[in-house]
N, C-alpha and C positions, 0 to 999 in steps of 0.2 A: 459462639456460646456451647458449651460443652456440658450435654444433656443426653440421657440415655433411655430409650423405650426398656422400661423393666419389666420384672414379672408380673406387676399389677396394670401392665399393658398402657402405663402412661402414656400421653401422645407427644410425647418429645422424642428428637432424633439428633444423634451424634453429628458434630461440626456445621450445626445450622448457624447461620448467621443473624437470622430476623424468625423471633418467634410469632406467633399468633395468638394474643392475647385478648380472653374475653371477660369483659369488665361487666360482673353480674351485680344488679341491686333488686333486693328483695320487695316483695308486694307489703304496701300496708294492708292491715285490716280496716274494716270500716270504722272508723274512729271519730273523734270530735273534729280534729286536726286534718283529717284527711281531705276534707271537703268535697268528697264523692258526688253526693247528691247536687251540691251547689255547681258543681262543674259540668254537671250534663247541658246546665243551662247555656254556657258558653263554649259547649264541644269541647273542652279540653278533658285531658286524663288524668293529669296530677297538678297538683298546686307548686311543686317545686321538683327541679333536678337533684341528682344525687351528686351535689359539690366537691363531696371527700372523693369519689371515685375518679371525676372529672380532673381533680388536682393531683390526685396520684399516677394519672393517665400521663400528664405533662412532666412527671418524674421518670418513667420509665424510659428506658433507650429509645432514641428517635427510630432507630432502624426496625423497632418492633412493629408488627401491626397491630392496631388495636381497635376493640368494637365493643361500644356498649349496649347493654341489655337493661334498660330498666324494665321489670317487670309488671310496673304500674301503668306503662303507657304501651309495652308490646310484648308477646309471646316468647320464651326462651324457647326456641325451636330445636330439634334434632339436628337440623342443618348447621345450626349455629354451634353444637358441640362438637358434629364433624368437624366442622372449620379451625377450633382451637387448638392449641399446644398446650395451654396453660390460663387458667381461671383466677381471677382477683374477685372476692365478694367481701361487701362491705356493709354492715348492717346497725340498724338501733335496735335496742332490746324489745321492742313494739313488733320488731321484724322478724323474732325468734321462728315462729312457726314455718313462715315460708323461707326462710334462710335454712332451715334443717330439709326442706323438700329439694330445695336447689343443690344442696351438698349432695344428697343422696342420687340426684339425677347426674351430677358431674362425675360420684363414685362408678356408678354403673357405667358411664361413659370412658370410663378408666382414664380419667382427666384429674392431675394434680390440681388441689384447691389452695389458694393462699388467703387468709383472713385476715381483715383489721378493722378497725372501727370501735364503738361504744360497746355494742353487744359482746364481741369476742375478748376485746380489753378484760371486762368484767368476770367472762363466764366461758374463757378458752378452753376450762379443764372439762368442760360437758360435750364438746364437739370433738369426738376421737377421730371421724374419718377427714378431717381437715390436716392436710400434709404441712402445712407452714402457717405460723400466727405471726404476723406482722404487725405488732401492738403499739399503743401510744401514739403519738405523731409520726405520719411517716418519713417527713424529713429527717429523722433521727434514724428511724429503725429499718427502712427502705433499702438504703446504700448497702449496709452491710450484708442484708440478705441479698442483694442482685450479686454482689462480689461472691459471695459463698454458692450461689444457685449457678454463675458463670463456671466456678471450679468444681462442681458436681460435690458440694459437701454441705448443703444448706440443713440448717437444722430446724428444729421443730418449731422454737420458740425465738422470737427477736424482741425485747423489751428494753425500757430505759426508764429511770426514776427522773431525770430531769426534762427540761422543754426547751423546744426549738425556737430559734430565731426566726419568724415568719416573715421577717423583711427578704429572706431569701427564697419562700415561697412561689413557686412560679403561677403565671396565668393559667387557668384551669384549660383544659381542652374542651371548649364549647362544641367546635367542629364536630364532635362524636354525639352530640345529642339532637334528638327532633326537637327544636325549640317550640315550633307551633303546636306540640301537644301538652304543653305546659303553660300554667296561668300567672305563672310569677318567676323571674330569676332570682338565683340566690348569689350574695356574695358576703366576703368576711373579712372585716377589717380590723378585729382584734379577737384575741383569745384570751381568758382569763376574767376573774371577777374578784373584785377587791373585799365582798362581803363574806360571811363564812353562816351561812343556813344549813342548819343541821341537817336537814330532809334532800339537800341540794348535792349532785355528784359531779358538776361543772369545776369546781376547784379541786376535785380528787383530779380529773381528767387534764385540767388545763391550768390549775394553780390560781393563786389569789392576786398574783401581779399582773394586770395586763399589759399582753405583749402586742404591738399593734403592728401594721404595714406601713409603708410609707405613703405618701398622697399621690406617688408617681404608679405607685402599684395596685392602687385603687382605681384611679381614671384610666391605667391600661386594661383592667378587666371590664371597666364599663364599655370603653372603646371597643374592645374586641366584642362584646356582644350586640353594641348597635352597628359594628361592621357586618356582621351577620343578619342585621336586618332587624333585631329585636327594638319594638317600641314600646314595650310594656312595663308593669311594675319590677321594681327590684325590692327584694329583703335583705337587710343586712343581717346576716343570722347570728352576730354577735350576742352572746349571753347579756352584757351588759355595754350597750354601745357608748354610753356615757362614763366609761372606766377612766380614760384621759381625757378631762375635758380641754383642759390646756391644749394639746394637740387640735382637737375637733374645733375649738374657737379660731386658732391660729393658723391653721394649717388644712384640713381635711374639708370642714365646710364652706369655707371660700373658696375652695377648688370646685368644689360640687357644685356652688352657686355660679360659678364661671361656666362649668361643663354644661350646665342647661340651658344655657342663654338663648340657645338655638335648638333647644329640645325641650321644649314646653309640652306639658300634659303625660311625662314619664316621671311617676311619683316613686317615692321610697317609704319604706317602713321598717321596724326595726324593733329591739327588745331594750328596755332600761329600766332602772330604779327607780323608786317613787321619789327621790330626792331631786329629780329631775325637775320637778314642781317648784323648786326652789331656786332656781336659776332660769329667770324670764329670758335675758339675751340669749343663752343658749337655746331655749325653746324658739326662740323669734327667729335665730339663723338656722334652725332645723327646719323651720317651715320654709325659709327662704330659699333652702337648699332644695327643695321638694319633698320633706318627709310630712306625710299626713296620717301616719297612725303609729301606735306605739305599744308594744305589749307590756305589762308590768305586772310582776307577782305580789296581789294585794294580800292574799293568804288566808288574813282574818282579820275583823274588825275588834276582836278578843286582843288586849294588851298584855294579859298575863300568856295568852297563847303565843304572842310573838315573841315576848322574852325566852318562853320555852325552847322555842325553834331559832333562838339568837337572830331573829330577822329585826336586828337593831335599828336599821335604816327605815322602818316603818313604825316604830314606836314614838309615842309621845308628840302626835302629830292628829291634825283633823284628818284624817284620808280622804273623807269625801268632798273636802274643800280642795285638798290637792287634786284629785281627778280633775275636777271641774275646772282648775285652775290651767290644768295641761290642755282639755279640750276647749278652753276659750283661746287657747294662745294658737290652736288649728292644729291640733294632735287627737286624733281618735284614740282613746284607751281601750284597747282589748286586755282583758284581767284573767290571772290565776287565782283561785281559791282553794282552801283547804278545809275539811272537817276529818275530826278523828284525832286530834290533839289530845295529851293526858289531861289537859286542864279543862276542855271544852265540857261543857255540861249541856243537857237537852236542850236548853235555849239559845244554843247556838245554831240552830235551824234556820229558824225566824229571824235571827240577827243578819245572818249572812243574805237572807232574802233584802230583808230591809235594805242593808247597804247597797246591794246590786240594783235596785230598784230606783233608790234615791240617786246615786250615782250618775244613773245614767249608761253603765257600762255594759252595753249590748250584747258582745261576744264575751260571755262570763263563762270561763272553764271550772266545774267545781269537780273536785275531786276527793276520794278519799286519802288520809295519809299513807302514803307506801314508804318503804325505807328500800332505796336502791342499794346497790352491794356497794363497798366500800365508803359509803358516807358514815358520818358521825354518828347519825340514827341509827344506822345497821348496826353499828358496832355496839352501842349502847344496848339497843333492845336483844341482840344477840348474847350479852352478858345479863340479861335480867331474863333469859329466856323465854323472849316473848316473839320470836319470830317465826312466820309460819311458809314455808317456800319461798319463791321468787316472786319480783313485781314483774306484772303483766306488762309494764310499759305504756298502758293504754289508761290516762289518766280518769277518764270517765265511764271505765268499765264496771263500776260499783265493787271491786273488788279489792282486798287488802292482804299484804302479805306481813301483819302486824297482830298481833293479840291486843286491843284497844282496852283503857282504863273504862271507858262506856261499854255499856251490854252492846255484843254485836249485834244483835238484832236491832236494837234501838238505834244505833249508830247507821245501819243499811237502810233502815225505813225511812228516819229522819233525813238522810242524802236522798232517798228516793223521791222524797215530799219537794225537796228544794228543787231536784231538775225537772219535776215533771211540774212544778209550779212557774219558774222562771221561763221555761220556754211553751207555756199552754200560750194559744194566738194572743189572749186579751193581755194578759203580762208582759209577752215579750213585746208587742207592738206600743204598748204605753211605754216601757223602756226606750224604745226607737225614738218615741216623740220627746221625750226626756232629753235623751242625746240631743236630738236635732235641734231643739231650743238653744240647747247652750252651746254648740259647735261653732266657732268661728272658721268656716272653712277657708282654703287660699282665695286670695284674689280673682284669679285664674283658674276658673273652674274647668275639668276635664269636659270636654264634648261628649254628646251623647253619639257615639261613634258607631260602626256597625255591630261590634261585639256588644255593647250596650244594649241596641236596639234590638237585637237576637233576644238578649237576656231579658228585655223588657216584655216581649209579645210572647217568649215562652211561658213566662211566669203569671201575665195576664190570664191566660188559657189554664194554666196548671196550679195557680194558687187565687185567681181571681175568679175563677168559675169553677173550675173544680174543687177546689181546695176548700176545708173546713174553715180556714182560716179568711175566706173570700171579704167579709165585711169589713175586718181590721184591715186587710190588704188596699183594699181602695181607699179605705178613709185615711190612713197614713199616706198615699200617694196623692189625694187631691188635698189634705193639710200640707204636704211640701209643696206643691205645687203653688198653692197661695202663699204659703207664708214663708218658705225658704227653697225659692223654685231653682236657685242654683247647685243645690243639694239633691235633686230629684235623681240623678244617675246613684247616688249613694244610699237613696231611701230604697232604690229597686235594688239593689246589692243587698241591703241588710234584710229586706224581706226574703230572698233567696236563701240567705245564710239561716235566717228561721226555719225556715224549711227542713234547710239539712239538718240543723241540731235537733230539729223535733223527732226526724228519723233516727237519729242516734239515739235518743231518748228511748223510744218505742224498742229499738233494737236491744239495747242494753239493761234499761232501766225498768220497763214496764213489766 
């Protein structure tokens, strides 16, 4: 490796064979999906490990020494910076603030910084201190960067317009992560989405044609984690897991069913589109394979707003019935909702509340419409002169970077009322009961293991004794114990989630 310690005192040396590489993942702020307040009940530090960095680590030269620092679970120390020759950083938009702090520390330590991931792909011009940007998909842009780095002529920016073949993507280097710090592990089966929602940047980053890994790749990733002792939940991070339903039914799901035969109690969850409700055989196979939850972008019960944002897959259907059909199949539905579309009137706030309560979607992420950079919504509003700054990346921060058609004060007040209402203890626990009545859980329930027992005792103290929701907490647990005893661990989990969501509401909304 031909690298030189230059006038900026970067820690790289001529004629080194092996570089010491620090892979740094910035901190998530206290957000809806961080689950920080819920994770404390089970002594975990973060919901998921940094899948992108761990995958990138597997693409780097084998002779390089690698160290992962996920700031969400451990501190970035001066000793780490002194050890490193080079730093790779990857981040999402919501991690922008922490990313800036980390880059500043690296520059103070005279370290070269290589940046990639969604944040930098969209905003690389705003990070002047980064030495090299490896953008888009690393499978395409990392190899030429490594070649140039070895030659001593690495450029500032590496980006492409095409998409990679993820059948060539290696198994992530899970051994770099401290698995016991996380609540779930992440696996990626596909990239891309066949739909074209105006506000979504998934197709900008990954395209419309779902690209899939082979069944052998997925099983190899699961085996790698299982061999390291992981026995918990797996989250398939695909933006639309059912983008290639034929392959799912004929290849992946049968393989997952076979893989789990001697591994009962390991659940899967993922993200999908609402048309999952139209395919009973697919839902049945997913449940048999171990899936017990799915996130779906509902967005709004207003058909005009769905047409406005080109959410065609959600139009002209009974969305409540679709949700209940999925719940009855054995999949908990968590949902995303948006207010602030141009066609929204002030009636939308109560309509969202009514829909969420009637559907029994316990985990309902409601956000103000935002326009991420690169999306068709961003381009349209820019032409109309209706953009104000950047997106925060935090869906429930109560902020927006657009000038809405509705009066902004009315929109923010209506949004605030929605969040405070649906996460008030009485309304929240009513929704939990609605869901538990409908949900047809798996035939073999997860046991009340040590982790769940720990969560139960802690929740009994924090929520059942000192919490303002203590009456509703004990009521739902007793109801579940007598009516749906097999779902008792799930009821505890949902009670803890409610505690986290109320904390978030108090932090951002009140």
